[in-house]
Steps between C-alpha positions, in 0.01 A plus 500: 500500500650830398470827685582744219249731329412263214164333464478153646391201299157356574640192675715721724204710608278197563767313694578808709133545589475138614822501703417837653163372622614155612812618681325791669228267630742231617727756669228558761611171658859629525395813686260304718781268611738793548252676728434171681869430569558861606205498743608164642856630541377807688237329717670160530151348460376280217173591332260308278537595134211280388247750635612752237432259213190334641263748326629367166412138587142513369596662170794264454276201572253613232779556247652163576166320476412655163839568334820365658390166655798461735286361783520804725265474799501797743365271775810280484779713354685791661429847360854610427690483168774245558557171321141399561159503332445864597837591347412326173171685471667827610753499216254364244256776593767768465592354161137502388446859618819612323396332173148648502622846603770488233235435235292793626803728526606410146156579360474833684858617445581402140669814382757562773846472336687381809500474878849633561418709804274239659756230424772699676300560818369145500857371490590727793207359695592139418864561592402631841241228555750224427783670689299563817353149495845342469643735764261344751611148414865603495487657846352190666797306363764765574367491857465120493143448614319369192652154533597474864763256624339152518307451820569212731211301351635549147828348619327179609290435189668251262602659170281263299190603696540871430306661217674694225393829658660407835816377328542838330415700812746305714766510228478880498453541874792285606741739325417859600803624306361370173158647575657839577684487165178426309321779688777748421480402132124559492538837669775605258290404198202689643703813567641494146143510368428823685746708298470580128871456428513150648157370398627271223767347725236465770262320262769253390610435858137467613422248226789276608382518861132441423572208267675332793224595747224383266683173429539433872133574565389272217736211556487505880120538503491835681141633477593833336582364152254724317600811693874451439424438131303827503803690632727336241254606230525859627879493464476356148249768403730774628802372308307432177542855357878452513507146356638604160787705642585231756504231231737706287727569797516149648478283187643714220760696692362823360519837669152615589341794677190467712297816515152555636297814444409640840183679593440732791231723639501865400391642836753508784270372775419187300870434438585554867210279611603219265865523606402497866278195456768313303748557782282486811293190418793259441699654787209476745434137407870414536521665844176345631582152371855518634379595848226237494718221360769578759243461779379177342856367484550573871171326584589197289840471668336524844242235407772269369685521832185393687436189292525172688475140390451212741531124467236297682664280764180373665137506383244379753133433422400274792810298410835610363484460123806357325637693199332292228454645153154341485377697804251771395481665843861541605723792398863480395587870521362841586617835361398822676497868404548429129428816296444677830193325638460158339535155651572198281425146614681214328320166500685169499530509120644851518191659347442852625194661660517880522322701770498856616632505854377741768716507811372597844811534715293564815276192471787305340296387200541452126182527294529343155241579234460474124133601464261758651299239695630539856351164596763335283793694647767301687598622847823375656651589837876517494790487743877489456625213723860589416694735279462303177169329572136591438197311631149541360172366637161527335266330254600372157256324269260457790755342734678635806871511428824596669799569278859538611725668245870574479638804321684413179791726418526656155879503540507149356369625162811546278325755277485747789879502536637470148727788406573635153857405411712619210749215547317172566782243524 
């Protein structure tokens, strides 16, 4: 797509109209997530994003029933555009709207020779949208909180029993240095996009990064495949106007000059307002996310220090139960304070049951629950008979039990102590 004063060809005008509409509509998700991550960073409280998209559920259900036929059911499927039925209908709906609006726009605006000015400002908008979105993801890697160091439970799950998602998350989390490097790369690419003189370099760098990110999401089954592909598409769209010059430079060894006609506002207050927004918005988001992610990192480190895992040394339900793998009542292990307030019970086949754990240090009780029905909550009284021992008494599967547990040290896990060595022999 050119940005000189010549008339565009019909296919250029039609394609621009479509991409303008589709990318503008899809970019709403980028800003929604940016606001979400910023608010969470400031408040340190999660919030439900599905409530924002719930009003679309009825319309999406009608469209899917009559047009798309993906099987979307708002009664069963979450109302948020990830790799799910809602996400399929979300992107298909945006595509349909863009196609229909492009047809209408083409009919009503036949004689316009080009969209040079609109194309320029649209590219500025897309540059900032992509840059600010990636800045958020880069910061939570630079301050290594996106993939935290594997929790004590992750360390005990056999490799073959972990899903692809967990394998990737633990692979990244176990090496904070590598995560920091990837975060710094994302931030650098994003910052390059913010300046006119470095936009082409930023696009190329961003494409390399997003190809890797998208590949990881697809091949490790991370449920943001469509969103990462959306961001990669943004980067490809931004670099497309320079494709000819880049091809000549990289593949023909020719000297080439990349020039872009710039547009600006005539009135001073509009120029000052635009400049202020283009500086303040990215800077404010960087500052807020940095403060919030730093707090989150401190909280994660504090939670990790509180984690405990215990081996069951005696399990009494009327009689002392031997450690048989066929026993469906007995436990083999108990992990406490995982992810801050979770308890994990290992059965005799090392299958895991996760519960939220409420601690009452005055009454000396643990309350385990995984549903809102308080009648099904598990209440255990606890004491510490000795420094490394924990004893629980309460009801489990309708039986009165007493469990004696011994603290298991994480010092025996080699992964926690391995050092990076330049010379390995």
